C-alpha positions in Angstrom: 0.0 0.0 0.0 1.5 3.3 -1.0 1.9 6.3 1.3 -0.7 8.3 -0.7 -3.3 5.5 -0.4 -2.7 5.3 3.3 -3.1 9.0 3.6 -6.5 9.0 1.7 -7.8 6.1 3.8 -6.9 8.0 7.0 -8.9 11.0 5.7 -11.9 8.8 4.8 -11.8 7.1 8.3 -11.7 10.5 10.0 -14.7 11.6 8.1 -16.7 8.4 8.9 -15.9 8.7 12.6 -16.8 12.3 12.7 -20.1 11.7 11.0 -20.9 8.9 13.4 -20.1 11.0 16.5 -22.2 13.9 15.2 -25.2 11.6 14.6 -24.8 10.0 18.0 -24.3 13.0 20.2 -26.2 15.8 18.5 -29.4 15.3 20.6 -31.3 18.3 19.2 -31.2 17.6 15.5 -32.7 14.1 15.2 -36.2 12.7 15.1 -37.5 9.3 16.3 -40.4 7.2 15.3 -40.3 4.0 17.3 -42.6 1.7 19.2 -41.0 2.6 22.5 -43.3 4.7 24.7 -41.8 8.0 25.7 -43.1 11.1 27.5 -42.8 14.7 26.3 -39.1 15.6 26.6 -37.5 18.9 27.4 -34.2 20.5 26.5 -32.9 22.9 29.1 -31.0 26.0 27.7 -30.7 27.9 31.0 -33.4 30.3 29.9 -36.5 28.2 30.8 -38.3 25.2 29.3 -38.2 24.0 25.7 -40.7 21.3 24.6 -39.8 18.9 21.9 -42.5 18.0 19.2 -44.1 14.9 20.6 -47.0 12.8 19.4 -47.7 9.7 21.5 -50.9 7.7 21.5 -52.8 4.7 20.2 -51.2 4.0 16.8 -48.6 6.8 16.9 -45.3 7.5 18.6 -43.2 10.2 17.1 -40.7 12.5 18.8 -38.7 15.2 17.2 -36.2 17.6 18.8 -37.8 20.6 17.2 -41.1 22.5 17.7 -43.1 25.5 16.5 -41.5 28.9 17.2 -42.9 32.3 17.7 -41.7 35.9 18.1 -41.9 37.4 21.6 -45.4 38.9 22.0 -46.4 37.1 18.8 -49.0 34.5 18.1 -48.2 33.5 14.5 -45.8 30.6 14.2 -42.6 31.3 12.3 -42.4 29.8 8.9 -41.1 27.6 7.3 -42.1 24.8 9.7 -39.4 22.1 9.6 -39.7 18.9 7.5 -39.4 16.9 10.8 -42.6 18.5 12.2 -44.4 18.1 8.9 -43.5 14.4 8.9 -45.0 14.0 12.3 -48.2 15.7 11.1 -48.5 13.3 8.2 -48.2 10.4 10.7 -50.9 12.0 12.9 -53.2 12.4 9.9 -52.8 8.7 9.2 -53.4 7.8 12.9 -56.6 9.8 12.9 -57.8 8.0 9.8 -57.2 4.6 11.6 -58.5 5.8 15.0 -61.4 8.2 14.2 -62.1 8.9 17.9 -58.7 10.2 18.6 -58.3 13.9 19.5 -55.3 16.2 19.9 -55.1 18.7 22.7 -52.8 21.7 21.9 -51.5 23.7 24.9 -49.9 27.1 24.2 -47.6 28.7 26.7 -46.9 32.3 27.4 -44.9 34.2 29.9 -46.2 36.9 32.3 -44.0 39.6 30.8 -45.3 39.1 27.2 -47.9 41.5 25.8 -51.0 39.9 24.3 -51.2 41.1 20.7 -54.0 38.8 19.7 -57.8 38.9 19.9 -57.8 35.8 22.2 -58.0 35.9 26.0 -54.2 35.3 26.3 -51.2 34.7 24.0 -51.0 31.0 24.8 -54.5 30.3 23.6 -53.8 32.4 20.4 -50.6 30.4 19.8 -52.4 27.1 20.3 -55.1 28.2 17.9 -52.5 29.2 15.3 -50.8 25.8 15.5 -54.2 24.1 15.2 -54.8 26.1 12.0 -51.5 24.9 10.7 -52.5 21.3 11.3 -55.8 22.0 9.5 -53.9 23.4 6.6 -52.3 20.0 6.3 -55.6 18.3 5.8 -56.8 17.5 9.3 -60.3 18.4 10.3 -60.6 21.2 12.9 -62.9 19.2 15.1 -60.0 16.8 15.9 -58.4 19.5 18.1 -58.9 21.1 21.5 -56.9 24.2 22.5 -55.9 25.5 25.9 -53.2 27.7 27.5 -50.9 28.0 30.5 -48.8 30.9 31.8 -45.2 30.2 32.7 -42.7 32.4 34.5 -40.1 32.1 31.7 -39.5 30.2 28.5 -36.5 29.4 26.3 -35.6 32.1 23.8 -33.0 32.9 21.2 -33.0 36.6 20.7 -36.7 37.5 20.3 -37.7 34.0 19.2 -39.7 31.9 21.7 -38.7 28.3 21.3 -41.4 25.6 21.3 -44.1 27.0 23.6 -46.4 24.2 22.5 -47.4 20.9 24.1 -49.3 18.2 22.2 -51.4 15.4 23.8 -53.0 12.7 21.8 -56.2 11.2 23.5 -55.5 7.5 23.8 -59.1 6.5 24.5 -60.6 3.9 22.2 -64.0 5.6 22.2 -63.8 9.4 22.9 -67.2 10.8 23.8 -68.3 13.4 21.2 -70.0 16.5 22.4 -73.7 16.3 21.5 -75.0 18.7 18.8 -77.1 20.5 21.3 -74.0 21.7 23.1 -72.9 23.6 20.0 -76.5 24.9 19.5 -76.2 26.2 23.1 -72.9 27.9 22.3 -74.4 29.5 19.2 -77.3 30.8 21.2 -75.0 32.2 23.8 -72.9 34.0 21.2 -75.8 35.5 19.4 -77.7 36.5 22.6 -74.7 38.5 23.7 -72.8 39.2 20.5 -69.4 40.6 20.0 -70.0 44.3 19.3 -67.1 46.5 18.2 -67.5 50.2 18.6 -65.8 52.8 16.5 -65.1 56.5 16.8 -66.1 58.8 14.0 -63.9 58.1 10.9 -61.8 55.5 12.8 -61.5 51.8 12.4 -59.4 50.8 15.4 -60.2 47.7 17.6 -59.2 47.5 21.2 -60.8 44.4 22.9 -61.8 44.0 26.5 -61.3 40.7 28.3 -64.9 39.8 27.8 -64.7 40.6 24.1 -61.6 38.4 23.7 -63.5 35.5 25.3 -66.2 36.0 22.7 -63.7 35.7 19.9 -62.4 32.4 21.5 -66.0 31.1 21.7 -66.7 32.0 18.0 -63.4 30.3 17.0 -64.4 27.2 19.0 -67.8 27.0 17.5 -66.5 27.3 13.9 -64.0 24.4 14.6 -66.9 22.0 15.5 -69.6 23.1 13.1 -68.2 22.8 9.7 -70.8 24.7 7.7 -71.1 27.6 10.1 -70.5 31.2 9.0 -69.8 34.4 10.9 -71.8 37.6 10.2 -70.1 41.0 10.6 -72.6 43.8 10.1 -71.5 47.4 10.1 -73.6 50.3 11.5 -73.3 54.0 11.7 -75.0 57.0 13.2 -77.2 59.3 11.0 -74.8 62.2 10.6 -74.1 62.9 6.9 -75.1 61.4 3.6 -76.9 58.0 3.9 -75.0 56.5 0.9 -71.6 57.5 2.5 -72.7 56.1 5.8 -73.7 52.8 4.2 -70.2 52.6 2.7 -68.7 53.5 6.1 -70.6 50.7 7.7 -69.3 48.3 5.1 -65.7 49.5 5.7 -66.1 48.9 9.4 -67.5 45.4 8.8 -64.7 44.6 6.3 -62.1 45.9 8.9 -63.6 43.6 11.5 -63.5 40.7 9.1 -59.8 41.4 8.3 -59.1 41.7 12.0 -60.7 38.3 12.8 -58.9 36.7 9.8 -55.6 37.9 11.1 -56.4 36.2 14.4 -57.0 32.8 12.8 -60.7 32.8 11.8 -60.9 32.0 8.1 -61.9 35.0 6.0 -63.9 32.5 3.8 -66.2 31.9 6.8 -66.9 35.6 7.5 -69.7 37.5 5.7 -69.4 41.3 6.0 -72.3 43.6 5.2 -73.6 47.1 6.2 -76.9 48.4 7.5 -75.5 52.0 7.5 -77.7 54.2 9.7 -80.9 52.1 9.3 -80.8 50.1 12.5 -79.8 52.4 15.4 -79.8 51.0 19.0 -79.7 54.4 20.6 -80.9 58.0 20.2 -78.9 59.8 17.4 -79.9 63.1 19.0 -77.3 62.6 21.8 -73.5 62.2 21.6 -73.7 59.0 23.7 -76.4 57.5 21.4 -74.4 58.2 18.3 -71.4 56.5 19.8 -73.4 53.4 20.5 -74.7 53.3 16.9 -71.2 53.4 15.4 -70.6 49.7 15.7 -70.0 46.3 14.0 -72.0 43.3 15.3 -70.5 39.9 15.0 -72.7 36.8 15.3 -73.0 33.3 14.0 -75.4 32.8 11.1 
């Protein structure tokens, strides 16, 4: 064997050993799909918790050292989502097809020092809803999911990126009990009896939600997830000051703005119908300043 051949074999051996060691010890860049049962794992970075992407249940067991990521104070998951997560979602879709009673609960986390920039009651629920919408975009029905949230003192971050504030729990029950249809009828009745009403100042289209209004958005989103053919109605209203035709257009603008706002918060624009009644249906006396303010509104209900 020549000296040159020995030298090349040494280089090749070094490359092979390095590749093996990288594969064996780089714990945060590999995914597993085995029959061995495992619980949700965490990686500690010194800045808080970091959940791995984990799907374990009847017919599925997939763990990946990755997860959805969000900007601090943000509720839209950062794209692109990794191929490792998408592979797990494909397996979940197959598992749901084989086990039609399975459900997935998505828990979104948020920290006490984050600002809630969403229309939901808290940032964790908004993050869980956005992740649910990503699963739905991959072909899984929305009624396969439940969402909830939990506040933590801290969470792992790199710069302004929040790492993996999402937990996933696959319901292992052989026969999950479906909510009866009358439950959703009751929720619809509750939403429409005390609808989401968004008030506007003259010539303004800004939305600042109260805690009660945020809960109404969450209720609307939940109803739409479980009633596939349901639609949201956003109807704009104005006071009687000025030209009627212009007020009708102003009411439409307000309804369209509400539709866009809800769509940005994870409610499909295709399921929101916006329209205007202009000044035709006042709920208060237009002769007073207070009455006019109450009439400048958009009413959001379930059709």
